[in-house]
C-alpha positions in Angstrom: 99.4 89.1 65.5 101.9 91.9 65.1 101.8 93.7 68.5 104.2 96.4 67.4 102.0 97.4 64.4 99.0 97.3 66.6 100.5 99.6 69.2 102.4 101.9 66.9 99.5 104.4 66.2 98.6 104.3 69.9 102.1 105.2 70.9 102.3 107.9 68.3 99.0 109.4 69.6 100.2 109.3 73.2 103.5 110.9 72.4 101.8 113.7 70.5 99.0 114.1 73.0 99.9 112.8 76.5 96.4 113.6 77.7 95.0 111.0 75.3 96.8 108.3 77.3 95.0 109.1 80.6 92.1 106.8 81.4 89.9 106.0 84.3 88.8 102.5 84.9 85.7 102.0 87.1 84.2 99.1 89.0 81.0 99.4 91.0 79.8 97.0 93.7 76.1 96.4 94.1 74.2 95.0 97.1 72.8 91.5 96.9 70.0 89.8 98.8 72.4 88.5 101.5 75.2 90.4 103.2 77.9 87.9 102.2 77.4 88.5 98.4 77.5 91.3 95.9 77.7 92.1 92.2 80.6 93.9 90.6 79.9 95.9 87.4 83.0 96.8 85.4 81.0 98.4 82.6 81.6 95.5 80.1 80.5 92.7 82.4 79.0 92.0 85.7 80.6 89.5 88.1 79.1 87.9 91.2 81.3 87.9 94.3 80.8 86.5 97.8 82.6 86.4 101.1 85.2 83.6 101.4 84.0 80.5 103.2 86.5 81.2 106.0 84.6 84.3 107.0 81.0 83.1 106.5 80.5 82.9 102.7 79.1 79.8 101.0 82.4 79.1 99.2 80.6 78.7 95.8 81.7 81.9 94.2 84.8 84.1 93.8 85.7 86.2 96.9 87.4 89.6 96.6 90.8 88.0 97.2 90.1 85.6 94.2 89.2 88.6 92.1 92.4 90.5 93.2 94.6 87.5 92.4 92.7 86.9 89.2 93.3 90.4 88.1 97.0 90.0 88.8 97.1 86.6 86.9 95.3 88.0 83.9 97.5 91.1 83.7 100.7 89.1 84.1 99.5 86.5 81.6 98.5 89.1 78.9 101.6 91.2 79.5 103.9 88.3 79.2 102.2 87.1 76.0 102.3 90.6 74.5 105.9 91.2 75.4 106.9 87.8 73.9 105.0 88.6 70.7 106.6 92.1 70.5 110.1 90.7 71.1 109.5 88.0 68.5 110.0 85.2 71.0 108.2 82.0 69.8 106.5 80.4 72.8 104.8 77.0 73.1 103.2 77.8 76.4 102.9 80.7 78.9 100.9 80.1 82.1 100.8 82.3 85.1 99.7 81.1 88.5 99.2 83.5 91.4 98.8 82.5 95.0 98.3 84.7 98.0 98.7 84.0 101.7 96.5 85.7 104.4 95.4 85.0 107.9 91.7 85.3 108.3 92.0 86.2 112.0 92.8 89.7 110.8 89.7 90.0 108.6 87.5 88.7 111.5 89.1 91.1 114.0 90.2 88.2 116.2 93.8 89.4 116.7 95.1 93.0 116.5 98.5 91.5 115.8 97.4 89.9 112.5 97.1 92.3 109.5 94.0 92.4 107.4 94.8 91.4 103.8 97.4 89.4 102.0 100.7 89.1 103.7 102.4 87.7 100.6 101.6 87.1 97.0 103.5 84.7 94.8 103.6 84.7 90.9 104.8 81.6 89.1 105.5 82.0 85.3 105.7 78.7 83.4 107.2 79.7 80.0 108.1 77.1 77.4 110.1 78.8 74.6 112.7 76.2 73.5 114.0 78.5 70.7 114.5 81.5 72.9 118.0 82.5 74.0 118.8 83.1 77.7 119.0 86.8 76.9 115.6 86.8 75.3 114.1 85.0 78.3 115.8 87.5 80.7 114.4 90.4 78.6 110.9 88.8 78.7 111.0 88.6 82.4 112.3 92.1 82.9 109.8 93.7 80.5 106.8 91.6 81.8 107.5 92.6 85.4 108.1 96.2 84.3 104.9 96.7 82.3 102.4 94.5 84.2 100.0 97.2 85.5 98.5 95.2 88.4 101.9 93.9 89.5 103.4 97.4 89.5 100.3 98.8 91.3 100.6 96.2 94.1 104.4 96.8 94.4 104.0 100.6 94.5 100.6 101.3 95.9 98.9 104.4 94.7 97.2 106.9 97.0 93.8 105.7 98.0 90.9 108.0 99.0 87.6 106.9 100.5 84.4 108.9 100.4 81.2 108.1 102.3 78.0 109.6 101.1 74.3 108.8 101.6 70.9 110.3 101.7 71.6 112.0 105.1 74.8 113.5 103.7 75.3 116.1 100.9 78.0 114.8 98.5 81.2 116.8 98.9 80.1 117.9 102.4 80.5 115.9 105.6 82.5 113.3 103.8 85.0 111.2 105.5 88.3 110.9 103.6 91.3 108.7 104.3 94.3 109.1 102.0 96.9 106.4 102.2 100.3 106.1 100.6 103.0 103.5 100.7 104.9 105.6 103.2 102.0 105.9 105.6 101.5 102.2 105.5 105.1 101.7 106.3 104.8 104.0 109.3 101.8 102.0 110.7 103.9 98.9 110.8 106.5 100.3 113.1 
């Protein structure tokens, strides 16, 4: 597959009309029969999710942490494959493994000293490209890390707003909103 030819008309369109490049991706959670499970509808597919076994889930399905790491693995994998193809680097194998470390005491509210969420995330790229030069492999790494949307989003968190609405609230009125930026997260840690 010729990635450059595939993307050329898209790049031309976005250069000519920057508004055409703006998209909104949506995921919607839905309640299940038990409080430790839900569905996640991304518009093209519906996934089942459940709480991690360490917080009371059955341990049979993907938890939200699995889905987050899976999104990062998928994005890094596809980005690396597309960059290699665009750079003309012949590869025998590209495999991305993502692992995240967290302390469940934070999620369970056992210790205020333990943060809720991942404390570290590790990406391992296993690339077999025997005909690639060291310069090509360096470029592959730089461009993959530069253009991986999920990796960049986690490294530079966007603002995040929450809105709570319900039958006893008028949407847009009496809503609770919390806006968070990377700087405000940094301030909370001091």
